[in-house]
N, C-alpha and C positions, 0 to 999 in steps of 0.2 A: 504494499499499499504506500501511496505518497502522503506524506505528512500533512495535515490541515495548514492552510496559510491563511493568517487573520489579514482582514482588509486593512489598508492604511487610510486614516483619516487625520488630517493636521488639527491639532490642538496645541494652543498656545498656553503653557502652564506659567503663570505670572509669579515672581518673586521680587524683593527689593532691589535686587543687584543683578539679575540676569534672567532673560527670558528664555524658555526652553520649549521645543516644539516636541510634543508627543504624540507619535502616530498611532499609538494602541489605547489611548485614553478613553475612548468610547466603550471598552470592555468593562467599564464600571457601571455601564446602565444596565441593571439587574433584571429589568422587566422587558428588555430589548429582545425579540424572538431570535434576532442574528446572534446575539450573545449566547443566549441558550443553546442554539444550533451549533456554535462554535466550540462550547464546551462539550457538547455531547458528540461531537465529530472527534475532539481530543481523546475523548475517553474510548471511543470506538477503536481509534487508532493505537492506542496505547495497550489495549487488551487483545487486539488482533495482532500487534507486532510481537507481543510477549506470549503469543498462544502457543510457540514452540516449548516454551516454560512452563505451560500448565501442569504436565506430569511432575515437575520438581515442586511447582505450588502445592499440588493437592498432597504430595508426599509429606511435604514439610508441615502442612496443616495436620495431617494425622499424627505426625511426630510431636509437635507441639502438645497436641490433645494427650498423646501417651505419656507425657510427662507430667502432667497435671493432675491432681488428686480431685476428680470433678464432684465428689461429695466432699465437702471440707468445711470447716466452721472457724470463726476467728476466736482470739481467746477472751472468754468472758471478762468482764470488769464491773465491779459493784457500785452502783449509784444509788443512793438512798436504799430502799429495801429489795431492790431487785439486781440480779446479775445480767447485763445486757450482751448480746452478741449477735453475729450475723452469718449464716451459712449458706452453701451452694449446693444445688442437687443436680445429679447427673442429667444431661438433656436440657437443663433451664439455665438460660443466659444471666439471669438476673439475681441478686442476693434475697434471702429471706429473713427479715429481722426478728429476733426472737428475745424473751427473757425467763429468767426463772426466779421465783419468790424467796428470797433469804439464804437458800442453799442451791448448790450446784446440782443436787440429786433430786430437786424439787421437778414437778411436772412443766415441760416446756409450754410457753404461750407464744403464739405467733402473733406479732404486733404489726407487722407489714410485709406481705408478699408481692415485691416489685414485678414478679412475673404476671401475676393476675392483672395489675394495672397497666403493664406495657404490651399486652397482646393484641392490641390493635393499632400499635404505633411502629413506625419503622426505626425511629429514634426516641429514647426515653430514658433521661438522665435523672436519677432521684439522688439527691444529696442532703447532708445536714438533718440526719433522722435523729433526733434528740427528743427524750420525753421531758416533761417539766420536773421539778423537785420532789412532788408528791407521787408522781409517777401515773397520774390519772388522764393525762393529755399526752398526746405525741403530735410534734409538728415534723415536717418534711418539705423539701422543695423539688418541684418538677421543671425541667427543661426538655422542650419537646424538639428543639433545633439544634441544640449545641452553641446556641448564641449569647449564652449566659445570661438571658433574661427568664426569670423563672417565676413560677407561682408558689406562694405558701400554702400549705394544706394543714388542716388539723384533725385529728382522729381521738375520739373520746373511747380510751382504753378500757372503761368499765363496761361499755354497752357495745363497743366495736363500730359504732357509727361515725362516718367520715361527715365532719361539720362543714358541709358547703357553704353555708351562709358566712363562715368566718373567713373563707379564701381570701387570700391578698394577692393581687396580681402585680407583676413588674416589680418585684423587690428585687434589693441587691444581696440583702443577708438579713439575719436574724438571730437573737438569743434571748433564751428564758431568763426571767429574774428568780430572785430567792423567794418572791411571792408566787404562788403556783398558779394564779389565774393571768399574771401579767407578762408580757414579752415585750421586748424592742425590736424594731425593723428598720432598715434604712431603705431608701429609694434612690433611682438614678435621676440624674438630670438628661438633657437630650443627648449627651456625648457618653451616657452609659457611666457616669461617675457616681458613686454613691456620695450623696451631698445632704441628705436630711435624715435625721433619726426621730422616730416615732415611737410613742408607748402606746400600746393597746392592752385593755383589760377584756378577757374574753366574757366577763359577767356584765359588759356594758355595750351599747350600740356601738357599730364602727364609725359612727359619725363623732364620737366622742374620743377619738383617737388624737392624742396630744403631740405636739411638735415640740421635741426635746431641745433639738440643736440642729443648726444650719450652718454650713460653710460654703461661702459663696467663692471662694478663692479656687480657682480651676485646678489648681496643682495639687489640692488635698482631698483625700478619700476619708469618709466619715465611718464609724463603726462603734461597736460596743462589747465589753466581756465582762464577766463576773470574777471577783476577787478569788484567791485560793482559799480564803476563809469563807467566802459566801455572804460576806458581810457588806461589801461595797459592789456598786456597779460603775466600772470604767468606761468613760466616752472618749473616744480618741479621734484626733484628726491628724493625718498623716501623709506627707509627700515623700518623694523618694530620698530627701534629705533632711527633713525638719519634722518635728513632731511636737503635738499639744495634746494634753490629757486632762479631763475633767472627771470629778467623781460625785455620787450620790448614794444613799442608803439603798440596798439591793431589795429590800422587803416592802417598798411602798405600794400601796394599792392604786394610789391615784398620782402618779409622779408628775412634776410640772418642770419647766425650765428654771424655775425658782429654787428648786432644790439641788441644782448643780452647782458644785465649787470647783473652780479653776485650779488645777495642780501647780502648773508652771506655765508661764505665758511663752508662747512660741519664740524662738530665736534661730534665725536662718542658719542652718548647718548644724544645729543641735538635734539629736534624735535623744529620746528617752522613752523608757516603758517602766510601768509602776505596777506593783502588787502590794500585798499586805500580809501580815501576820504579827500575831502577839501584839496588837496595839502600835506597831510600826510600820511606815512606809519603807519599801526597798525599791530602789531607783537603779536601773542599768541604763548608763548614758556615756556617751562619747565626748561631753563638755571638758572632762578632764584628761582625755587621751582618746586617739584615734581607735584603739582596738576595745573601747568600753571600759569602764568600772562599775562597782557596784556599791553604791551608798545606801544609808538609811537615815531615816529621821522620824520623830513623832509627830511633825507637822511641817508641811511645804511651807508654811507663813514664815518659819523661823529662818533666820538668816544662814545661807548656804555654808558660811564657814563653820557653822556648828554641827552640820550634819555629819555624820560619822562614815569614815571608809571601810566597808567591809571586805572589798576586794579591790585593790588599786589597779589602774591600768597599766599594762605590761606591753613592751615593744613587741615580743614575739608570741604573745598569747592573746588571741581575739575572742571575747566572750560573746557567743552567738546568742544564747538564750539562758533564762534562769527559772527555777521552780522553788517555792517555797512550801516548808512543812514547819509543824511546831517547833521542831528541834534542829532542823536542818535548812541550810541553803545548798541547793545543787545547781552547778552550772553546767552548761555545755559548751566546750571552747575548742578553738581551731589552735592547733601548734604549729611550730616551724617546718614539720615534716608534712603539713597539710592534712593530717588525720584529726579525728574528733576525740577529745578526751572528755570524761564526765568526772567531775570535781565535786566532792562531797565536804562540806563545810559546817561544823556543829555550831549552832547559834547558842549553845549552853557552855560549850568549852573552847574557846579560840584557838586551842593548841591542836585540837582534833581535826584534821583535816587530811585527805588522802585522795587519790585517783583509782577509780575502777580498771582492772586488769583486762586486757583483751587479747587472744591468743594470736591472731592472724597478722601478717607483715602490712597488709594492707585491709582495710575494712570499713564499715559504715555502721554507725550506731544512733539511735535517736530516743531521747528520753520521751516517755509517754505520759500525758496528764492523768493523775490518780483521781481527779475530781473530788479530793479531799486533803486537807492538811494534817489532821490529827493521825497520821500514820507515819511508821518508820520503814514502810516498804516502797521502794523505789522501783518501776517497772520501766523497761527499755527494750527496743528492739534491736537485733544485731545481725549482720549479715557479712559477708565478703563476696568477692567474685567466684570463689568456690564452695562457700557456705551458704546454704538456703536460709532464709529469714527465720530468725529465732527471737521468741519472746522469753524474757528473763525478768525474776523478781530479785532484787538486791535487798537483804536486811541491812539497814544502815548502822543498826546497834550491833548486830552479831558480826557484820562484815561476812556474810554467807550469801551465796547465790542459788538460785533454783531455775531450772529450766520448766517453763509452763508449756511450751509448744515449739515445735520445730516444723517449718514446711515440709509436707511430704513431696518428694520428688519421685515419681513412679519410673518404671522401665528399668533399663540397665545402668542407671546412674550410679556411679562412686565418686564421692570427693577426691578419693586418691588419684583418680584419673586425670586431673587438672591440676593446673599451675597457675599462680598468680604472681606478678612481679610489680616493682615499682622502679620506673626508670626516671632519668632526667635529662631533658634536652637543655641545650642552651640557646636562648633567644639572640637575636641581633644585637641587643645592648648588653649581653652578658648574662642576663637574668636566667637562672635555673628554673625550668619548668616541669613539673611532674607529670609523669605517665603512669596510669594503671592499665594494666593488660593481664589478660587470662588466655591459655590455649590448652590444648590437650597434651598430656604427657608424652615425650618422645619427640618433640618437635626439635629440628635442626636449625641452627641460624645459619642457614647457606642462601638466605635471600630469595628462596623460592616459594615461601608461604604467602596465602591470601591472608589480607588483613583489612579489618573494618576500624578506622580510627573515627571516633564520635568526639564532637564538641559541641559546646554551647557559649560561655564566656560573656554573659550579660546579667545586668540586674543585682550583682553579687549572689546570684544562685550558684551554689556548689554542685557539681556533679558527683554524686556518691558511688563509690566502687561496690555496687550491690549485686546480688544474685539475680539470675534471670533463668528459670527453667525453658523459656522459649529460646533463648540465645543458645541452648544446646545444640540446635539443629545446624548452626553455623560451625560451632566448636568441633562438631562430630564430623563435620565435612572439610576439617583442615584449616579454618579460619583462626587467625588470632583476633581477639577483641580488644580494642584499646581506647582509653579515654585519655583524652589531652585536657589537663586541668589547667586551661588558659587563662590569662588575666582578663578581669571581666566577671569572673567568678570572684568567691570569697574563701577559697580553700586555704590560701596563705595569710588571711586576715584582711582588714578593711583596705590597706594599702593595694592588696591584690585586685580589689574592686576598683578602687580610685584610679589606678594605672591601667584600666581597660575600659575607661569610659570617656564622654566628652572628647576633648581635644588630644586623648590617649588612646582612642578607639582601634586605631591600627594596630595596637599591641597585641590586641586579640587575634587578628588575622596572622600577623607575623609569627606569633607564639606558636599557632597551630602548624604552620608552614614548617617550623623548625621542629615541631615533635614528628612530622611526617618524615623529614629529613633524617631524623635521629633513627628513627624505626628502619630506614632504609640502609644508613651507613652502618648501623650495628647488625645488619644481616637478618633481621626479623622478617622482611619483605622486600619487595621491589615497586618501582614505580609501574609497572605492567600488571601488579597484583594487589595495589593499594586502593581501598576504595575508601570514601568519606561520607559522612552522615550527620546532618544536624537539623533541628527543627525550630520554628520560630524565629528568635533572635539567632539560634544556632543556624537558620535556614540563611539568614543574611550572610553569617560567615562562611557557609558554603558559597554563596554568590560570590564573595569578595576572593576567596582564595582561588576559585575557578578562575576569575579575571587575572589574577596576579601570577599564578603558577598553574595553568590549565596541565601542563605535560607531568606534574606530580601526582596525579591520580587517574586511576583507569576509569572509575566509576563514582558518580556523586548521587547521594539521595537527599533532596531538600524537601522537608515536610513543613508544611504551611509557612513558606518562608517569607521574611520581612525583607523585601528587595527593593522596593520602590522607595527608599528612605526619603528622598527630597521631597516628593510630591505629597507624601502622606504628612511628614511633619510639617509642610506648609499649609495643611488644611485642618484648621483649628475646629472643624465640624467634626470631625471623625473621632470616634471612641479612642481614648487613651493618648491623643497627640500632646495637648498642653500638659499634663502631668509627666510625659516623656521628655520634656525640656531638660529636665534635670538628669535624664540618663544620655540623650545625645545631643543636647544644645538646641539653643533657640535659633532656627534658620532666618530670622528677622535680624539676627545680629551677624554681621559680615563674617567674622572669623569664624563661627559655628557653621554659617552657609557655605561657606569655601570647603571647609574640612568635610562636612558631609557629603558634598558634592564629589569630593576626590574620591571616595570610597563605596559610595551608593552602589550597588551591584547593576541595578537596572541603567544607571548613567554611564556605566564604564564598561559596558559590553564592547568587545573589539573585534576586529575581522582576524581571527585566530581559530586554531583547532580547540575544541573543547572536549573534555570527558564524555563518555556516556553519562546521561542524566535522567533521574526520574524525579519529578517533581509531583508532590502529593498536597491537596489542598481540601477544604470544605467550603461548600457553597453558603453556609450559614455562619461561617466564621466573623466574629466582631472583632477579635485581636488583632489578625492579620486579614484584612478583605481578599476574597477569592481572586479579584481582579489583579492583585499585585502579582502572585505566581503566573496568572494567565498572560499578562502583559510581558513579562519577563521572557516566559517560552516562547511567545510571539517574536519578540525582538532578538532572541538567541537565535531562532530560525533564520531570521533575515540576515544575520551577521556571520555566523559560524562557517567555518571554511572546511569541516570535515564531515563524514559521512556516518558519524557515531549517533547513537540513539538519543533522541530527545523527546522525552515522554511526559504528558500531563494528565495525571488522574485526579479528577474532581469528584469528591464524595456529595452527591447533590442532596442528601438529606442529613448531612452531619455538620460539625462547627470545627473548632478549634482542636478538639481532642479526638476527632474521628469517631468511630462506631462507638455506641454504647453499651450493646451486649458483648458478654465475653466471647463468644463462638464468631461473632463478626469481628472482633478485635483480633483474633488469632487469625482469620482469613485475610485481614488486611496486613498483618505481621508477615505470613507466609507469601503474599505478593511482593511484599518489599523484599524480602530475603531472595526470594526466587529470581527476582531481577539481578541481585547480586551474583548469585550461583551462576545464572545463565550467562552473564557477561564475562565472567571469568572461566566460562567452560569453553572448550575448543569450537563449540558450535554457537558461540554467542554471535546474534544476529547484527548485521549493519542497517542502518535506517537513514533518519534525517531529522 
């Protein structure tokens, strides 16, 4: 088949400094039949061209399923009088939410079967399934498109009745308060920014909902959370670099804006997060150091010089999060090796403090909320590239550990068949960049191995070296899987993030290239066997490195890629644009404008050879609109000088996260992986 060719239609994109002609701007017209026809033609082309890989795809899908325990359940957690958990049943795509009263050997009570709710829908995303404090009401949100525009539903857990009259449409988020009938919810503005917080009492008419807080600054998102003691509700307003928090009693039946107390006035560049225990406020803040410290005070009104330093800011230790218990402070930290450490600090004995021990050379760990402060048991999840996800309880008094559950991996899987390593590449400026990789035991470093290098590198999001049962289908076919922990993430502290954003963004791209070169120079792979993959901002990474070093990669997978940086950041009507100024810069300022224009993947396409490329997107994506990858593919087709495959697969019923059901997710993954296997096979097809 010949690839679809999008028509060209001149459109002048205005900016304060330069006018740009965009021939494919018309693809933004969502309702235009020509747009829909073009996307459909791209889908037909992609699937027909990859039809020789169908046997590989089908086999990989069955292999993925063969490793997954289709009947499985989460680890129960006690909230109030009930243990809550969810489970999956064989043949069913969605979770079933359950609980047991007081004891784990009590009779199971099904509180929400998502399979029943989803049976008439192609896309059905249920999230934020939470019961109130007394356990007689359940709330959950439903997204039917993947657009992040959700509807909030309530269910009476005593009668089983869904309370349709209480349904709240088009909300951003919600949380229960300590009063069983009261909850808070946020709503979006026109750009999908959560900007207003309301209080609702289920015992009152909807018309009596109270506006508690509003933030008109387009950089800030509004929300709320309950304190560790369940004593206070915190109302936050945060941007990418600045935060401001207020609080009020958590048990109010009729809260109003007059009940809210400001904790500390926002100060540009100062981030802080507050919680409380034992009558004291604890504050995680970067005001006294880039990598954050922990302070405590009995009142935010006191002069800050009288606040106590619980944990001082340290140059090589980044405090990511903290949790409060009656007797303990727990912090999740990043150290100079890029790995997470969990620190236990006694609030009763200043001399008692220690780090939890972890067995693997590289791993991922995440402390879980216990939903209560009066406990000495700390729950956390742990995994590595070779260790399946495991949930532990650590007794902070006895310093003992108990494994509650480890993810079951079916089939012929054995941890001993795989090896994980941590490498360090050297970037252009001499910075050492960590790489995590896993492969099947027995691999030779002779440059002949297939390799998939994954990267993200934005928003301070750290890519964790976690286990994936689905990834086994690649490892068992001789692939090395590697993660480039490039700047723009936060693996090595806040400076790692700061040096990969705004006017330092190109470090993200050159770091990734350095990681690819290191894998080749050390004999792990070669350019003819090296593939790259990234999604969203990681998709922008893919577009940038393809423009800069196309010969370095055999194939690239760009998922929901943010590639039209300039046009999007100049359009303040789009979701996320203004809040993103603190990540990418404001293009209405010339130094940011020129810098963004110099790396924007869409604007830097050249007449050169490119790798084989698979681009995946969702028609209902509000994070990265479908037209960005559609335009990018159209322009790449026009400019590229090779005969390599260039495929666009638009999921017409999905959004940013792809399919909602687990079996459809496995199918999507098998399709993506089959593209890579197909390209690296001797029969890999050429196209256009």
